[in-house]
C-alpha positions as CSV (number, residue, x, y, z in Angstrom):
1,X,-24.2,-6.8,51.5
2,X,-22.0,-9.7,50.4
3,X,-18.4,-8.5,49.3
4,X,-15.4,-10.0,47.8
5,X,-13.8,-10.7,51.1
6,X,-16.9,-13.0,52.1
7,X,-16.4,-15.0,49.0
8,X,-12.7,-15.5,49.7
9,X,-13.4,-16.6,53.2
10,X,-16.1,-19.0,51.9
11,X,-14.0,-20.6,49.2
12,X,-10.7,-20.6,51.4
13,X,-8.8,-18.4,48.9
14,X,-7.3,-14.8,48.8
15,X,-9.4,-11.9,47.5
16,X,-6.9,-11.6,44.7
17,X,-7.7,-15.2,43.6
18,X,-11.4,-14.4,43.7
19,X,-10.9,-11.3,41.6
20,X,-8.9,-13.3,39.0
21,X,-11.3,-16.3,39.0
22,X,-14.3,-14.2,38.5
23,X,-12.7,-12.0,35.8
24,X,-11.8,-14.9,33.6
25,X,-8.1,-14.5,34.1
26,X,-5.9,-17.5,32.9
27,X,-3.8,-17.9,35.9
28,X,-6.3,-19.7,37.9
29,X,-6.7,-23.4,38.2
30,X,-10.1,-24.9,36.9
31,X,-10.8,-26.4,40.2
32,X,-10.2,-23.2,42.1
33,X,-12.2,-21.2,39.5
34,X,-15.3,-23.7,40.0
35,X,-14.9,-23.3,43.9
36,X,-14.9,-19.5,43.7
37,X,-17.9,-19.3,41.4
38,X,-19.8,-21.9,43.5
39,X,-19.2,-19.8,46.7
40,X,-19.9,-16.5,44.8
41,X,-23.4,-18.1,43.5
42,X,-24.2,-19.5,47.1
43,X,-23.6,-16.3,48.6
44,X,-25.3,-14.2,45.9
45,X,-22.2,-12.0,45.2
46,X,-22.3,-10.2,41.9
47,X,-19.0,-8.6,40.6
48,X,-19.3,-4.8,40.2
49,X,-18.6,-3.8,36.7
50,X,-17.4,-0.4,37.7
51,X,-15.1,-1.7,40.3
52,X,-13.7,-4.3,37.9
53,X,-13.1,-1.9,35.2
54,X,-11.3,0.6,37.6
55,X,-9.1,-2.3,38.9
56,X,-8.3,-3.8,35.6
57,X,-8.5,-1.0,33.2
58,X,-10.7,-3.0,31.1
59,X,-14.6,-2.8,30.3
60,X,-15.0,-6.7,29.9
61,X,-16.8,-5.9,26.7
62,X,-15.9,-6.8,23.1
63,X,-17.1,-5.2,20.0
64,X,-18.3,-7.4,17.2
65,X,-18.8,-5.6,13.8
66,X,-20.8,-7.4,11.1
67,X,-21.9,-6.3,7.6
68,X,-25.4,-8.0,8.0
69,X,-27.3,-9.4,10.9
70,X,-30.3,-10.7,9.1
71,X,-28.2,-13.5,7.3
72,X,-27.9,-16.9,9.1
73,X,-24.1,-17.1,8.6
74,X,-23.4,-13.8,10.4
75,X,-25.9,-14.5,13.2
76,X,-24.4,-17.9,13.8
77,X,-20.8,-16.4,14.1
78,X,-22.2,-13.9,16.6
79,X,-23.9,-16.5,18.5
80,X,-20.7,-18.6,18.8
81,X,-18.8,-15.5,19.8
82,X,-21.3,-14.4,22.5
83,X,-21.4,-18.0,24.0
84,X,-17.6,-18.0,24.2
85,X,-17.4,-14.5,25.6
86,X,-19.9,-15.3,28.2
87,X,-17.9,-18.2,29.4
88,X,-15.0,-15.9,29.9
89,X,-17.1,-13.1,31.7
90,X,-17.3,-10.7,28.9
91,X,-20.1,-8.7,27.4
92,X,-20.7,-8.2,23.7
93,X,-21.6,-5.0,21.9
94,X,-22.8,-5.5,18.3
95,X,-22.4,-3.1,15.5
96,X,-24.3,-3.9,12.4
97,X,-23.2,-2.0,9.2
98,X,-26.5,-2.5,7.1
99,X,-26.5,1.2,6.8
100,X,-23.5,1.1,4.2
101,X,-20.4,3.4,4.1
102,X,-21.8,6.0,6.5
103,X,-22.6,3.5,9.1
104,X,-19.1,1.9,8.8
105,X,-17.4,5.2,9.1
106,X,-19.4,6.0,12.2
107,X,-18.6,2.8,13.8
108,X,-14.8,2.9,13.1
109,X,-14.3,6.7,13.6
110,X,-16.4,7.0,16.7
111,X,-17.9,4.1,18.4
112,X,-15.0,1.7,18.6
113,X,-12.6,4.6,19.4
114,X,-14.4,5.4,22.7
115,X,-13.3,3.5,25.7
116,X,-16.2,1.1,25.7
117,X,-14.9,-2.0,24.4
118,X,-11.5,-3.7,25.1
119,X,-11.2,-5.4,21.7
120,X,-12.8,-5.9,18.3
121,X,-13.9,-8.9,16.2
122,X,-14.5,-8.0,12.6
123,X,-16.8,-10.6,10.6
124,X,-16.3,-10.7,6.9
125,X,-15.0,-7.1,6.6
126,X,-12.0,-6.3,4.6
127,X,-10.7,-3.4,7.0
128,X,-8.7,-0.6,5.6
129,X,-5.0,0.1,6.7
130,X,-6.5,3.3,8.5
131,X,-9.2,1.3,10.4
132,X,-6.7,-1.2,11.6
133,X,-4.1,1.4,12.7
134,X,-6.7,3.4,14.6
135,X,-7.7,0.5,16.7
136,X,-4.1,-0.6,17.2
137,X,-3.1,2.8,18.2
138,X,-5.5,2.8,21.1
139,X,-4.2,-0.7,22.1
140,X,-7.5,-2.5,21.1
141,X,-6.6,-5.9,19.9
142,X,-8.4,-7.0,16.7
143,X,-9.3,-10.4,15.3
144,X,-10.9,-10.9,11.8
145,X,-13.1,-13.6,10.5
146,X,-13.5,-14.2,6.8
147,X,-10.3,-13.3,5.1
148,X,-6.6,-12.2,5.6
149,X,-5.9,-8.7,7.2
150,X,-2.5,-7.3,7.2
151,X,-1.0,-7.5,10.8
152,X,-4.2,-8.9,12.2
153,X,-4.9,-12.6,13.3
154,X,-7.6,-13.8,11.1
155,X,-9.7,-16.9,10.6
156,X,-10.2,-17.9,7.1
157,X,-12.0,-20.6,5.1
158,X,-10.5,-21.3,1.7
159,X,-13.6,-20.2,-0.5
160,X,-11.8,-21.4,-3.6
161,X,-11.3,-25.0,-2.2
162,X,-14.9,-24.9,-0.8
163,X,-16.3,-24.1,-4.1
164,X,-14.0,-26.8,-5.8
165,X,-15.0,-29.5,-3.4
166,X,-18.7,-29.0,-4.0
167,X,-18.3,-28.8,-7.8
168,X,-16.1,-32.0,-7.7
169,X,-18.9,-33.8,-5.8
170,X,-21.3,-33.2,-8.7
171,X,-18.6,-34.1,-11.2
172,X,-17.8,-37.4,-9.4
173,X,-21.6,-38.2,-9.8
174,X,-21.3,-37.9,-13.5
175,X,-22.6,-34.5,-14.1
176,X,-21.1,-32.4,-16.9
177,X,-23.6,-29.7,-17.4
178,X,-23.2,-27.8,-13.9
179,X,-24.6,-24.4,-13.4
180,X,-23.5,-21.9,-10.7
181,X,-25.4,-19.4,-8.9
182,X,-23.0,-16.8,-7.3
183,X,-23.1,-13.4,-5.7
184,X,-23.6,-10.2,-7.7
185,X,-21.1,-7.1,-7.7
186,X,-22.8,-5.8,-4.3
187,X,-21.4,-8.8,-2.5
188,X,-18.0,-8.9,-4.0
189,X,-16.6,-6.0,-1.8
190,X,-14.9,-7.7,1.0
191,X,-12.5,-10.6,0.4
192,X,-14.1,-11.3,-3.0
193,X,-15.9,-14.3,-1.7
194,X,-18.3,-14.6,-4.7
195,X,-15.4,-14.3,-7.2
196,X,-13.3,-16.9,-5.2
197,X,-16.2,-19.3,-5.2
198,X,-16.8,-19.0,-8.9
199,X,-13.0,-19.5,-9.5
200,X,-13.2,-22.7,-7.5
201,X,-16.2,-23.8,-9.5
202,X,-14.4,-23.2,-12.8
203,X,-11.2,-24.7,-11.6
204,X,-13.0,-28.0,-10.9
205,X,-14.6,-28.0,-14.3
206,X,-11.3,-27.3,-16.0
207,X,-9.5,-30.0,-14.2
208,X,-12.3,-32.4,-15.4
209,X,-12.0,-31.2,-18.9
210,X,-15.5,-29.5,-18.8
211,X,-16.0,-26.1,-20.4
212,X,-17.4,-23.3,-18.0
213,X,-20.2,-21.8,-20.0
214,X,-21.3,-18.2,-19.5
215,X,-24.9,-19.1,-19.7
216,X,-24.6,-21.5,-16.8
217,X,-23.8,-18.8,-14.4
218,X,-26.2,-16.4,-12.8
219,X,-25.6,-13.8,-10.1
220,X,-27.9,-13.5,-7.1
221,X,-28.0,-11.9,-3.5
222,X,-27.3,-14.9,-1.2
223,X,-30.9,-15.1,-0.3
224,X,-33.6,-18.0,-0.9
225,X,-35.6,-15.5,-3.1
226,X,-32.5,-14.6,-5.2
227,X,-31.5,-18.2,-5.7
228,X,-35.1,-18.9,-6.7
229,X,-35.1,-16.3,-9.4
230,X,-31.6,-17.3,-10.8
231,X,-32.5,-21.1,-10.8
232,X,-35.9,-20.3,-12.6
233,X,-33.9,-18.8,-15.5
234,X,-31.4,-21.7,-15.5
235,X,-33.8,-24.5,-15.3
236,X,-36.5,-22.8,-17.4
237,X,-34.4,-23.0,-20.6
238,X,-36.0,-25.2,-23.4
239,X,-32.6,-26.5,-24.5
240,X,-29.4,-27.6,-22.7
241,X,-30.8,-27.3,-19.2
242,X,-28.2,-28.0,-16.5
243,X,-28.4,-31.3,-14.7
244,X,-26.8,-29.8,-11.6
245,X,-26.6,-26.6,-9.7
246,X,-23.9,-25.4,-7.4
247,X,-25.2,-22.4,-5.4
248,X,-22.7,-20.2,-3.5
249,X,-24.9,-20.4,-0.3
250,X,-27.4,-22.8,1.1
251,X,-30.1,-20.1,1.1
252,X,-29.6,-19.8,-2.7
253,X,-29.6,-23.5,-3.0
254,X,-32.9,-23.9,-1.1
255,X,-34.3,-21.4,-3.4
256,X,-33.0,-23.4,-6.3
257,X,-34.7,-26.5,-5.0
258,X,-38.0,-24.6,-4.7
259,X,-37.7,-23.2,-8.2
260,X,-37.2,-26.8,-9.5
261,X,-40.3,-27.9,-7.7
262,X,-42.3,-25.0,-9.3
263,X,-41.0,-26.0,-12.8
264,X,-42.3,-29.7,-12.3
265,X,-38.8,-31.0,-11.8
266,X,-37.8,-33.4,-9.1
267,X,-34.6,-32.9,-7.0
268,X,-32.3,-35.0,-7.4
269,X,-34.0,-37.0,-10.2
270,X,-34.0,-34.2,-12.8
271,X,-31.5,-31.9,-11.3
272,X,-29.0,-32.1,-8.4
273,X,-28.4,-29.1,-6.0
274,X,-25.6,-28.4,-3.6
275,X,-24.8,-25.3,-1.5
276,X,-22.3,-23.9,1.0
277,X,-22.7,-23.3,4.8
278,X,-24.6,-26.1,6.3
279,X,-27.6,-23.8,7.0
280,X,-30.0,-24.7,9.9
281,X,-32.6,-25.5,7.3
282,X,-30.3,-27.6,5.1
283,X,-31.0,-31.0,6.8
284,X,-34.7,-30.4,6.7
285,X,-34.6,-29.9,2.9
286,X,-32.1,-32.7,2.5
287,X,-29.5,-30.3,1.0
288,X,-26.1,-31.5,0.2
289,X,-23.7,-28.9,1.2
290,X,-20.1,-27.9,2.3
291,X,-20.3,-27.0,6.0
292,X,-18.1,-24.2,7.2
293,X,-19.1,-24.1,10.9
294,X,-19.9,-20.3,11.6
295,X,-20.5,-21.0,15.4
296,X,-17.1,-22.7,15.6
297,X,-15.6,-19.7,13.8
298,X,-17.1,-17.3,16.4
299,X,-15.9,-19.4,19.3
300,X,-12.5,-19.6,17.8
301,X,-12.3,-15.9,17.3
302,X,-12.9,-15.3,20.9
303,X,-10.2,-17.8,22.0
304,X,-7.7,-16.1,19.8
305,X,-8.9,-12.7,21.2
306,X,-8.6,-13.9,24.8
307,X,-4.8,-14.8,24.1
308,X,-4.5,-11.2,22.7
309,X,-5.8,-9.7,25.8
310,X,-3.5,-11.5,28.2
311,X,-0.8,-9.2,29.9
312,X,1.9,-11.3,28.0
313,X,0.5,-13.0,25.0
314,X,2.3,-15.9,23.5
315,X,4.0,-14.9,20.3
316,X,2.4,-16.2,17.1
317,X,3.8,-18.3,14.4
318,X,1.4,-16.9,11.8
319,X,-1.4,-14.4,11.7
320,X,-3.7,-16.7,9.2
321,X,-5.7,-19.4,11.0
322,X,-7.3,-21.8,8.4
323,X,-10.6,-23.1,9.5
324,X,-12.3,-26.4,8.6
325,X,-14.9,-27.3,6.1
326,X,-16.6,-30.6,5.2
327,X,-18.6,-32.1,2.5
328,X,-22.1,-33.2,3.8
329,X,-24.0,-35.4,1.2
330,X,-27.7,-35.5,1.7
331,X,-30.6,-36.2,-0.7
332,X,-30.4,-33.3,-3.1
333,X,-27.5,-34.7,-5.1
334,X,-27.5,-37.9,-7.3
335,X,-26.3,-39.3,-10.6
336,X,-27.8,-37.3,-13.7
337,X,-30.8,-38.7,-15.4
338,X,-29.8,-41.2,-18.4
């Protein structure tokens, strides 16, 4: 059976270097790491997870906690994190909190506190001080994705600025009757994302001297079906129908486009539609959107976490890391009808 000493002889390095290279440690040059990995692959050597854990005190496993798994955004963040963790030689354990408060309590009071994960990535979850303190007390580094957390490195996208950019795009095209499909109260629990995007929409209107009308707002559930139903109500009015819709997610925006079609309206001739996310189906539907690159967010979260797991991590200048977003103009937005 091939052992670590065989790999060391084949690669011309010490067994300690082999151990560091195959564990993803930072203090190994890229050239040496590649040589060790090539030797291990050629000899058929596989690192023993048990031996590695005993030697390092780590499980080489990261817990990722998400509020929903059946939504494209969260699945994309997880995909980006998983790919980055794999490059670093780490496994991923996924905790899905679809079960509500009881599922959340079980994860944070039991599962994450067992010695099965080395660190935690929390996606779009506004953790309580108690939850953060319990993880830190067990020396489990924590990185957040989605909003600021006290004492925790967190990746954030400025949702107010995202919504303002999308609305300003419609205003620049000449639209003055712009409706908004946001999130209902059930989705306003963590970091107030729907509220912030509504505030951004209203701020853009106010800056342009346009009144935000209550009847031009409809809440939905961030799904295509929810966006469809909300848009049906907005576009089915006999008078003062909006000429544009800003939806707080691409899935609701796609639902809005389907509702317009079923009402005999043509996008963008009769109504313009813009969303947020750059969903994998956005290009297919020709949907204008504000991209927020969820896979990149997952990869960046792992990058930050790997630094936190180093024996002597570099001191941070700030805990909040602003992530990029970008307006992508496609075929669903145009000047309003004359």
